[in-house]
N, C-alpha and C positions, 0 to 999 in steps of 0.2 A: 383465824386460820393461819398456820405457820407454813412457810415454804421450806421443803426438805428435799435433799437429793440423797439417794442411796447408791453407792458405787459397788457394783457386784450384785447380780441377781441369782446367786446360788442359793443354797439352803437358808443361810442366815439372812441374806439380803432381801430375798423375795418375801419372806415372812415378815421381816422388820418393816419393809416398805408398805406392804399391804395392810399390816396392822396399824401403822401410823396413819395411813390414809383413812382407815375405818374410824379413827378417832376424830376425823374431820379436818386433817391437814392436807395440804396440796403436796403430793409426793411425785418426783420424777426419778425413776430408777434407771441407772445406766449400767451397761455391760459392754465390754469390747468384743464379745462374741456376737457377731452379727446374726447368726442363725438362731441363737437363743433369744435375742430381742425380737427377731421376726416371728418366732414361734409364740412368744408372749403376746404380741400384738394380735395374733390369731386365736388366742385363748389356750395355747398349748403350754402346760406347765413344765418347768425344767426338772422337777422332782415330784415324787408322790408324797403327799402329806394330807391327811384327812381334813377336809373343809377348805383347803387352800384355793382350789379352782373357783369355788363359789365366792370366796372372799375377794379374790383378785378381780373377777369379772364384775362383781357388784360395784367395786370402787372405780373400775375403769368406766363403767356406764355412767357413774355419778360425776365423772370428770375430775376425780381427786387423785387418780393414779395413772401415770403414763410411762412409756419406756423409750429409751434412746440409746444410741451409740456415740453421741456427740457431747463431749465434755462442756463445750461452750454453752450448749442448750441446757445441759443439766445444772451447771453452776450459776447461770444467770438468775439473779434475783433470789438466790438461795440464802437462807439464814443459817442452816445446819447442813453439813455434809457428812454423812456416815460412810466410813470405809468398812465394807463388809466383804472383802475378797478372801480367797483361800490362803492359808499359811501351811502348806504341806511340810512333812518332815524332810530335812535334807539328808545327805549321805551319812552324817555322824549323829543324827537325831536332832540337830538344831532346826528351828523353824525357818523355812524358806520365805523370806520377806520381799521377794522380787515384785510380787503383785501389789503389796502395800506401798513399796517405793514408787512404782509406776503410777498408782492412784494419787499419791501425795504430790508427785511432780506435775501430773496433769491438772489436778485441782489448782495448784499454784499458778500454772501457766494460763489458766482460763478465768481465774477469779477477778472480779472488777470492783468488789466492795467487801467490807469487813465480813468475816466468816468464822463460824465455829466448826472446827474439824473434829469429828468424833470417831475414835477407833472402836469399831464394833467387833472386828476380827480378833481372834485369840492371838496375842503377840507377846514376845518375850519382854521381861522386865527391862525397861529402859527404852522401849520402842517409841513411846510418846515423845520423848526428847529428840530422838532420831528423826521422827516424822516432822517435828517442828523445824529442825535444821534443814531438811530437804525442802520444805515449803519456802523457808526464808531464802534459800539459795536459788530456788527455781522461779521466783516471782519476777515478772517483767518490770514491775515497779513496786516499791514497798507499800503494802496494804496490811492493815491490822488483821490479825487472826489469833485464834487460841486453839489449843489442842486439848481434848477431853478424852479420857479413857472410859468407855461404857461397855464392859465385857458382856457378852450374851450368855444366857443360861437356858437355852432352848433345848428340849429333848425331842429328838426325831420321833414322830408319831403323835406327839401332843404339843407341838410347837406353838400353835395358835393360842391354846389355853395357857401355856407357860408365859407367853408375851402378855396376854390380857390379865392374868392373875399371878404375877410373879411373887416369889417369896421376898425379894428385895431388888432394888436397882442400885448398882454400884457405880459411882462416878468419881473419877480422879483427875485433878488438874492443878497446875500452878496458878491458874486464874480462877479465883473463887466466883467471880461474877459470871464467867462463862459456865462454870459447873452449875451455878444456880439457874441459869437460863435453860440448860439441858434438863435440870430437875423439873422445871416448869412443864416441859414437854411430857414428862412422865407422871405428873400429878393426877391425871384422870385415871390412872391405873390403881390409885389408892393403896400403894404398897410402901413399906419402909424404904427410904432413900439414904444410902450411905455415901457421904462425900468425904473424900480423902485426897491424898496426893497421887500423882500419876503412877509411880512405881508400885505403890501399895495396891492400887486398884488392879493393876496388871497381875500382881501376885495373888490377889484374892481368887481370880479365875483359875489359875493353875493349881493353887492349893485346894480349892473346892473339888475340881475334877480328880486330882490325885487322891484325895481322901475317899471319894466315892469309889474309885477303882480299888483302893485298899480294902474297903468293906467287902467288895465282891471277892477279891482274892482271899481275904481272911475267911469268909464263910465257905469258900471252896476248899481251903485247907482243913477247916473244921469238918467238912463233909467226908473227907478221906479218913479222918480220925473216927467219925461216927461209923463209917462202914467197918473199920477194923475192930471197933469195940461194941458194935451192935446197937447203936443209938440211931434215931431218926432225925436227920438234919432239918427237916421241915418243922418238926415240933421244937427242936432246939432254937431255930431262928424265931419262931413265934414267941417262945418264952423269953428270949433275949429282947425282942422288939417291944415288949411291954414296958421295959425300962426306958424312961424318957431321955436318959443320958445316951442311949444307944439308938433307939428307933428301929422300926421294922423295915424301912426302905433300903434297898440295895443289899438285902440279906437273902437273896435267892440263889442257892447253889446251882451250878449248871456247867456250861461249857465256857464260861468266862465272858469277858467284855471284848467288844470290837467297835467298829464304826469310825466316824471321822474325828472324834474328840478325845476320848480316853487314851487310845494308843499313842497319838502324836503328842498330846499334852503331857502325859506322864514321862514320855521319852524326852521331850523338850525340857521339862523341869529338871530331870536328872542330868541332862547335858549342861544346863545353866549352873547347876550345883558343882559339877566336875570342873567346869571352866573357872569357877570361883575357888578351886582348890579343895573342895569338900568331897566327902564320900557318901553319896546318897544310898545307903545300904537298904533302907526300907523300900524306896522307890524301885530299885533294881530287883529286889525280891518279889515285889508286887507284880512286876512284868514277867519274871520267870515263872511264878506260880500260874499266871494267867495262860501263858502259851503252852505250858506243860499239859493243860487240860485237854487240848485238842489231840495230842499224841496219845494220852492216856485213854481217851474215849475210843480211839481206833483199836488200841490193845484190848480193851474190854469187849468190843464187838468181835475181834478176832477169836477171843476165848469162847464167846457165845456160839460161834458158828463152827467150833470144833478145832480151833488152833491153827487154821490155815485160811487165808483170804483169797489166795490165787484161785481163779475160776468161780468165785462167788459173786453174786449180784446184790449190792447194797443200795437201798433207797433212802434218800435224804428228804425228810419232811421239813421244809423250810430252808431257805438259802440266804435271805437278808440277815443282817447282823442282829436285828430285833424285829418285833412285830410292827405293823402299821407304817412301814417304810419300804422303799425299794433300794435302800442303800446297801451296797455290797462291800464297802470299804472295810478291810480287815475283818470280814465276817468269818466266824469259825468254820463255816461250810467250805471255805477256800482251802484252808490247811487240811481239813478232814478229807475232802475229796482227793487232794493231792496225795495224802498218805495212803488212802485206799487204793488209788490207781497205782502207786508205786509198789504196793504189795500184790498187785495182780488182780484186783477186784474190778468188776464193772460197776460203775456208779450211775445211779439215776437220781433225778432231782425234781422237786415240785415246790413252788412257792406261789401264794395267791397274787403277789404283786411284782416280785423281783426277777422273774424269769427272763424278761427281755434284757435286763442289765446283766444277769448272770451268764447268759449265753456267750457274751463277749469275753467274760473273765474265765469261764469254765467250759472251754470247747469240748473237753473230753467227757463231760457229764451229759447224759441223754435226758432231755427235759420231757415231762409228761403233763397232760392237761388237767389231771386231778389225782388225788391220793390213791384212788382205787386202781386206776390203770397203772400207776406207778408201782403199786404193791404186787401186782400179778406176776408171779414167778420169782419174786425176790427171796433171797435167803435170809435177809434181816432188814428191818427198818430202823433208822435213827431219827429221833425227834431232835432237830437242830435249832429251830426257831419256834417259839411258843405262840403261834397264831391261834386265835380262838377257834378257827375252823377245825383245827386238829383235835380240840377238846370235845368236839361234838361228832366225831367220826363213828360210824357203825362198826364197832370193834369185832363183832361176830363175823360180819362180811369181810372185814380186813383180814382176819385170821384165815378165812377160807381161801383167800387169794394168794397168800404167802406160800412159798415152797416149804419154809420152816417157820413156825409161829414165834418168831423172835422179834422183840422190840427193845431197843436201847433208848431209854427216855432221858435225853440230855438236858431236859428242862423241867423234869418232875411234874408233868401235867396230868399224869394218870395215877389212880389209886392202886398200889401194889396188890392188895387183896382182891380187888375186882379183876385185875389182869390175870392173876393166878387162877381165879375161879373160871374164867373164860377159857383158860388153857394155854396162855402165852408163856413162853420163856421170857421173862421180863427183868430188866435191870434198870434201876434209876440211879440218881446221884445221892450218895450219902444216906441211903435208906435200907 
């Protein structure tokens, strides 16, 4: 049994801590947010993630997982300290590293024995060296330590499975012995382990997310061409996906990407490139294509309801940036609802999980308890998040509740021929 502390119990930290505890390690998770820690001690999770509550509580009951706000308690006896705090975007797109710096300083001030510090947060290239410098300067007395980069590749909605069955584990360090010890922690996962230098490991994370975001923006641009030329983007993506060089994943045309990772990581990588005197043309275009999707969707709905949104009521099916999460960070629903409101429309919303979070972000959107009460009297519905619940709706019932039988399917979850046969005015993406 290894002794591990995880600094930060947000999305990455709580999943990482709980999963390592489930592998049989002793994990103490720290957060400076006293309310968050108090809630976890009561069994209240900081996020919605399928299977997380059961996983956390099972390991708390087994005595393998505990929570604290005290760095001295967290670091005492620890062999591995994971930094898993937030790195939000700064004013110019740079990653804000204040929480990483605070965590590194606090670890240094409280460590009493040699320690391996592992950056789990997504951090700019060069941060590992910077963290090492902070720790060295902040120690009360010189104690040996090493810094290892171990970027996370967790997808919201499937994070536990992603941790347990990763495609690979990436480790970077100037200390190969430390990297090998961290590799030992991950051996039970039975996945390929890539050991490289600090900066390369940090870059792998950014390059991976930027490439996936590029695939999404690419297929969205292809969807526009499909619409103009009479092709079906779903069939195009399926045909492309059979090519092993391309793959089917992340080729779903729709309203674009959002969430906590792709927006800030692509922006941060572009910022790093510009700071190095480079012109990241592809990255900038990937972002432009993505955010244009939201305005274009509103223009399409405007055309569907007769060319004028003022006085119209539009219902949004789904508010979270993707299914199986309550994360509203950079969700397409935010820009879409603002655009609709600015055009004079009344906006309604429903999401199976995210409405409590959405209320604080979208005060002008009226929330409803289910899709049917939402639909009653609406001039049009927009499918914004592809929750499975929406794929199973009684479409005949839905049609009868709408003022006008109009659905804009921003996630291509319905069959156009079926929708036409029911009597909907239906528009999808690239079909």
